[in-house]
C-alpha positions, 0 to 999 in steps of 0.5 A: 166024291167028297164025303166030309160033312162039317157039323157046326154045333155048340151042344156036345150031345148033339155033336155026338149024335150027328157023329153017329148018324153021319157015320151010319150014312157013310159020311165022314163027320168033322165036328166043330163046336164054334163058328170061328173054328169052323170058318177056318177049317172050311176055308182050308178044307171045303166039305161036301156040306155044312150042318149049321146051328143058328144059336151059337156064340161068339159067332151065330149061325147067321153071321157064319153064313154071311161070312161064308157066302159074302166074305169068303165067297164059298157059295157052292157049299150046301148049308143045312141050318140045324135049329129049333127056332121057329123064325128061321124059315122066314129069314131063310126065304129072304136069303133066296139061296138055292144051296141053303136048307133047314132041319128042325131040331130034334131031327130024325135019322130019316129027315137027315138022310133025306136032306143030305140026299137033296143036296148031295145026290 
């Protein structure tokens, strides 16, 4: 079973926290600070799951997701949107993607654990 989880987040303290939490849960985190680098990585080494920040630059989480799903046809990789934005659940519902979940920042250890189980077990 693939244990790699790609975390796409431009905030270094959050990357550091996700590194600690994911290792504690037994996963191998791959921390990437922008969407462009993450797309390159994911295309060559598909992970078990992607934790994706929405508010990033130069590529937003929504743009990353569109490229991942439509252009690169990587629809089988579960993606959990990782955001503080209150508008994300509405937009997410419009996409109707069964491999798409959401975690509201700040996320607790138990919330992360539950979300990962939902998509990986």
